[in-house]
Structures are given as C-alpha cells and as structure tokens.
N, C-alpha and C positions, 0 to 999 in steps of 0.2 A: 343536420343530419342525428339521428337520434345515437344514443350513448352506444347500441348495440350498434349500431352501422359503421360507427367509427372502430371501433374492435375488427368489424370485420374488414374494416379499410386497411387497418395497420396490417393483419394478419396476411391480407392478401399481396402486401408490398414486402415483404419477408424473400432476399434474396434465394433463387432457385435452390443453391448450397447451403442454404443457411445462415448464421454468424457464429454459432457457436457447436464445435462436433458434438452431435448425442448430448445435446441437454437443451433444456425446454424453460420456459418461463410463461407466467400468467402476464395475458396483456390486457393493459389499463386503457380506458378510452378516453382520458385526457391525461398528460401531464400531471406530473407532482407540484402543487401550488407549496412558494417557499415563501415565508413572510421578510419582511425587509431587512428587518434585522440580522435573520440569517442572511441575506444574501448581501447585506453591508457588509459583515466579517468576512465572508468568503473573498471579498475582493482586496479585503488589507491581507488574508493569511497570505495568498502565493508570495506576496513580497518576503515575507517573514520566512517561510520554508525555504526559501533560498538561498534564503540568508545561511540559515541553520544544516541547508546541504553544502555551502561554503564552507561554515565553519567547522563541520564535522572534518570535513577533508582534509583545514588546515591543522585540526588538533592532532588527529593520524600524523602526520606529516613532520610536526615539530616533535611528535612525541618518540619518531623514528629516529630523528637529527638530535635528540637529546634537548630540545628547548623546553619540552613539557615531559612530565612522567615517563616513563619506557612503559609502566605495566600496562598503559594505555594503548601502545600498538600490539603487546607480547596478546591481551584479551581478545582482541579486533582480530585477530592471523589466528587465533586458535583454528585447528582442524582443516588449515587449509595446507596444500603443497606449497612446496619452498621458489616453483618453477612459477605458481600463481599470485603468489604474494611478491614475489622480484616484478614479475609483469606488471603489478599494481603501482609497484613504486616506481615505475618509469617517470625519466626526469619531461620525455616530450608527453605525458599526459599531468602536468603535476597540478593544475589548475581545474582540469576536466571536472566537472558533475552533473547528473542527466539532468537531457532537455526537457521531459517530461516529470513534472510533479502531480501525486496524486497521493492525497494522502486521504484514507479510512476513517468516516466522520459517523460518529454513532449522534444522532441527534437526541437531546435531553431535555427535559425539564427545564434547565439551565440555559443551555446552548447545545456548543459541543462539546465530545469527546473525541481528542482523537489515539485512536489507539494504534495505528502504527503508518507509515507512511510507506507507500508501495515505492522501490525502486525501479523494477522491471513491470509497471500496471498494464493489467489486460483490463479489454472495455473498452477501446478506444476508439476500434472502428463498429463496434455494436452500438455505443454511445452516438459518434456520429450519426448512424441511421437512424438512431432513437430520435436524435434532433431534430433530421430533415424531413422525416414522416410525420413528426406531431406539429411542427412548425408547417408542414403542407395541409394541415388540419385547422391553421389557424390558431395553435396554439402560440403565445409567447415565451417561446425557450429561451433559456437563459444561453446566452454564446453567441446564439440565431441560429438559424439554419447551415448555416455553413463555418460555422465557427468551429466545429473538434475539426473537420477537414483542413479547413485553412490553418490552424494551428498545428495540426500533424507534418502539414507540406512545407511550414515555415522554418520547421526545426528542422526537417528531412526532407528534400525535394529530391533529391534523387538517390538512387541506391537500393542493395538490399537487405530486407528485411529478414534476416536469419533465427528460424524457429525450430528448437530442439523437438525431439519427440514426447519428452516430457510436458510441454506446451501443446501439442497437437490441435488440442479441443478450439484453439483459440485460432489457429489458421483462416480459417474462414475469413471472420472478420478482418484480420492483414490484407488477404485478398480481395474483398469489400470495397477496403479505404484506398488499395497503393495499387490492384491489380496483380490478377493469378504472375505475370510473367517476374515480380520485383519477390514475389516471395521464397524464400530457399530452406531446404531440409538442412538444419543446422548437424548433424552426421554425416552429410554425405560433403556439405559446402566446405569449396579452398577459393579463399581470399583472392581477389584482383586488385595488381598495387593500384594504390588512392581512390578505388572506388567505397564509397559509405556504405558502414553498414549501421544501422538498425538492430542491436542486439535483443533478440526476445530468447534466449537461455539463460537458465540462469546457472550461477559459477558455480555450484556445485553440480552442473555436468559434464565440466570440463573433462573429467577423465573418460567420459563417453563418449568424446567429440576428436576423432585422429586427426581427422584432418583442417580440421579448424587449429589443433594443435603446431599441426605441421605448417600450416601458413600465415600462422598469427603475425609475424612479420611483416607479410605483404599486406594485410590488412590497413584502409585507408582511416578515413577520420569514424569512431565510433561512439556510440551514443545508447542506452546507456556506457559511461567508459567500463573498462572492464578492470574494478576496484570492488571486491568482495567485503570489503572492510566497511562499504557506504549502504550493503543492504542487508545489515545487522539490526537487528529490535533491539538491541541493545542501547543504542543512543540516546533512547529514550529514558533508561535507567543514567547512564552519564549525566543529560543535562539538569537532573534533579541530584547530582550530587555538590555538596556545599564548595568542597574543596574548590572545584571549577567552577563555581559561581562568576567569579571577574571575568573569565577567560567568555562565557557567552553574553556578560552584560557589555562587553566590548565588544565582540563582535556583532552582535544582535539587536545594541541598544536596549536602553533601560523598558522601551515600550514594547519590545521585539520579544522579551525577554516574561514581562508580565501579559502577554499576550499567548505566548506559550504556556505556563501557568497556567492559565486559566482553562486550557481546553486540554490540557497532556494529563491522562491521569497518573497519579504519584505510580513509580514505576522501579521497584529495587534490583539488583542484579543478584542472581542466587547462588552465593559464593561461601565456599566451604571454609574460608578463612575463617577461625577462630579469632570472638571477639572477648576483648578483656571483660576483665569480672563489673567490670562497673559502665562497660557497655552496652548499649541496646541498637535494635535496629529501627529506625527513623518512622514513626507510625503504626510500626505492629507491637512496639515495646515490648519485646520477645530478645533474650541474649544469646536463645541459640535458637536453630531453624529446629531441632526437634521438639519445640512446644508446639509447633503447628497442628499437630494432631490433636492437643487440647483446645482446637478453638472449636465454637459454636457454630452452626451453619449461618446464622448471619456474621460474624468477624470472617467465613471462609468465602466472603462477596468477594473474590480474587479471581484471580486468570493467572494462569504458569504456560507459558510459551518459550517453545525453544528461538532463543535469537534468529542462526542464521548458517547459509553453509549446507541444509540436509533438505533431502526430500520433503521431511515433516515439517518446514519451516511458511511454506506458501500455504492459502487459501486456509481452511479450518484445520488442516491436520498438526500434529503437534501441538493443539489449543486444549488445555483443560480447567472446567468450572468449577472451583474450589467446592461450593456449596451444593453441586451437583452431585457430590463426591461423599460420601462416610468418611469421617475423621479419618479410620484409620488408611482408605486408600489413599485419600489428599496425602495424608504423611508421607507412603508411601512413596508417591508421585513426588514430595519435595525430594526426599530422598534420592531417588535416581534421578532430578536434574541435578544434585549437588554430586554425585558420581561423574558425571559426564562434564564436569564444569572446565578440564583441561581439554575435551574433546568439543564441546556443541554448551556454550554457554548459554543460560535459560531466567529470563524475568518472571519478576512477578510482577502484574500489574492491577490494582484498583480497577474491578468489574462496573463497568458503566452500564448503568440503567435506561434505556432507549425508552424515550417521551412514547404516547400511545398515540394513533392517528389514526384518521380515516381515510380510507379510499376506494377505489373500486375496481374490477375484473370482467372482463368475459369468463364464463366458462364452458364448460364442454358443447354444453345445448346450446348455445349463444345468448343465452340472459347473462344482462349483466347485474352483478351482486355484491351487496358492500362487504367490504376485511376491515377487522382492526388490525392495526398491527404497527412495527416499531420499523425508524430508516435507518438504513448506512446509506453517507450521501459521501460519493467519490467524484470532487470537483477535478478535474484536467486541468493544470496549468504549463504553460510553455513558454521555455524561453528562448524568446527570440532574438537573432542574433543583434539587435537593432534597439531591443528591449531594456538591453541593463540589467538591471537588478531588481525591474517589475515585469517578471511575467504574466502572461493573457492568459486572461483566463474562459477557456475555449468551451465550456459547457461544464455539466454535471449528470452523473447517474445515481437514480435512488435504487435500491432494491428493499423493496418493502418486504416485510417479511409476515407472517400470523403472530399474534404478539402472543402466543403460547412456547416460541421458539427464542431460549437465552440468548443463543450465536447468531448474530444477523449475518448472512449473509448469501449467497448466491444458493440456489434449491429450487426442484421444480414446484415448492409452493409459493415461491416468491414472487412478485410483479417487478418485472426492471422497463423503467420510465423514466424520461428525462426530466428536470428540471422546470419549471416556469415560473414565471413571476408574478404572484399574487397581486389581486386585483387591491 
C-alpha cells in the first residue's frame, strides 16, 4: 500500500459522526516513530505521576488538617465556591485520585518537558480510534490496537460519561469509545444512586449544572473525583518550592523527584507578596515582579498561565508566551496576573522549545507531503484496580505542529497520530 493509499484508508475509517465536533486535523500515512530511549522513560513516568497525584492529594488534606502549612489549602481553594470545597473535602473520597493520567509532554532535544498533567483529559476515544486504525495498517502501535479501549474499560467498565456543553466537542470520541447510550449531557443529568460516573466537566462549570448539583449526593463512584484542587497547574510550582522538598522526597522517593526535576520546567507561583530587601525570585534573580518589564526578548522565554478553575485554564486559552510580546505588554500581563492572585492564581514557567522532527501528511489533493514540526506527546496511563501504584500505559497521542508555531497544541494545521515503536 502506498503512503497516499494509507492516508485514504485512514480517512475512510473515520466514524460517520466524526471524533471531534467541528474540528479537523491532518492525516499522516503512518504512526509517529518514537526512539527507544523515549519509550523507556514513558514506561517509568506513569508510576511517578501516579505517586505525584497521590502526594498532591495528601499534601492538600494535611494542610486542611493542620499537619502542613495552612497557606497550601488556602491557595488551592481560591476562587472556588464553599459548596464545592466542602464536597472535595468529603471523607468518603479522601484517597481518590484520577484513574486516567495524561501528561502533556513537549519532546525536546534533551528528552521531555512536562508542561502540565491534565486532570480531565480529552483525546481518549480519538487515540483509541487512531491506535486501532493504524494497527490495522500494520504499524506496531504503542499499547497495541486495543490498549486504549481496554485501558479505559478497566477503570470505567460501566456507568455514564457526563459531558458539559463547554466540552461538547469531545462528545463524539466518547460515543465512539463507550457507545452513545452511555454519554450524557451534564446540564440536564441527574445522578442515579450507585451508578458510576466518568466526569468530563470542569469544576468551574459547577454553577452551570443545576441538576448535577441537586443530585450530587446520589452519585455513584466518580472519576476523576470532584476535587478541583487537583486540577490546578500550580502544583508544578509547589513541586519546586524548597521547603516542600522533604515532603516530595518522602512521597515520591529520590528517584521520583529526580525524574520530575529532569522533565518539569522550573515553575514559579505569580504571588504579589513583597519579598524582603535581600530576597530574590530563584532563577529569575529579581527582587520584584515589576522588574520583568526590563527583560530582553531572550529573557522573556517564559510562559504565563492561569492555574485553574476558569474557562481560560484549559486548551491554549489563558496562555501567554513572553518572547512573543513587547516588554510593556508582558509586564502588563504579569501585573494583571498579580492582581488576580486572590481569585485566580497564575504560574510562570520556563518555555520549553520542542525539537524539530520530520513527518508527512496527506494534503487536500491526495498527495503526501513532508512536514517539519514539533511534537506534543500525550501518553495515557490507566490506574487499574489490580495494578497498585503502577498504571498501565494504554497508548500515546502525538500532536505534530508546524515548526513555526510556538504553542504546540491541537489545531487545523496539526497532524494527529498515534505513537509506534521505531525500528
């Protein structure tokens, strides 16, 4: 089969209802080959990220109980309604963490840069379809043809997938994955006592879901658990705080801390609290955020992000690359983030530049054309009931973006393709 025929075969397999509502992507003739050294790190990463999720959950709860500094829980609860905070602190879900773990990894010259861990990840059904489709063409897909489907079924065999209008573009992929009868609209959903729920609505959608709020006490087991504090990006800033290092070492082990330090870009909490005259922000070497306006374009290779509990906190919304902005505008963005600290904390992260790779895709004429681009890699780990602290790697999605794009995310010009093992 020629590359052009393979592209045509992939397109012919797209379900009638599509996989993403009103979204398109470029189709590649083959899965994306990942070098063995990257595959080896992926195999280790799921275990460490699961331990990290459990550690974040523990740190918050210990902060609430006074066993850790109170400012930690206060910071993570900012902007959230008291009702939701109380639900998140319920004893019945004390130990629960998300059953699906998906980090967003930029593939760099050195290895990986972990930009965030998505607590409510999209792409599960899409990646399952891609794995099945490319495996049928003979590609040795990571996780196997059924890895994604079996992985999701292992953590959520029965129950309803409840999706909000905010996330409606993902509805087709879940209908493909579990069948349309199990996919429900969050705005009108009423929980049934004991029936499991896969939550695909963000915590910030809570005020817009009246029947969900009315019947939440009747909901069966829910994953991801309704814990908005676990959906904050600022955990990556807390990971780098030196006073918390003994805690992270105790919960992750020295090897776990070492692995995360290798892949998590240094991250700062954009906190307006004044520093003492002799204090500086580590790595930035400034005494005040007001000094950022004097940074050169090179020094502004930083990313500003809203941490969570906001419609601007998912996708590429609310993300600003400092080197793309004039110095004055960058300072204005920083000042705005400082002003929102009380309700919507922000983080600042070192910009991770992706390495350049070559892949190809089929254009509108049917020709297969080469493309140079950068890779966002999204592996999916499933915390199976019998797997303990070692989640199963079900598969991985590559978003291959043109080389001129600073932010590597889903877009019309991107290629979406599963990972395969390189020869």
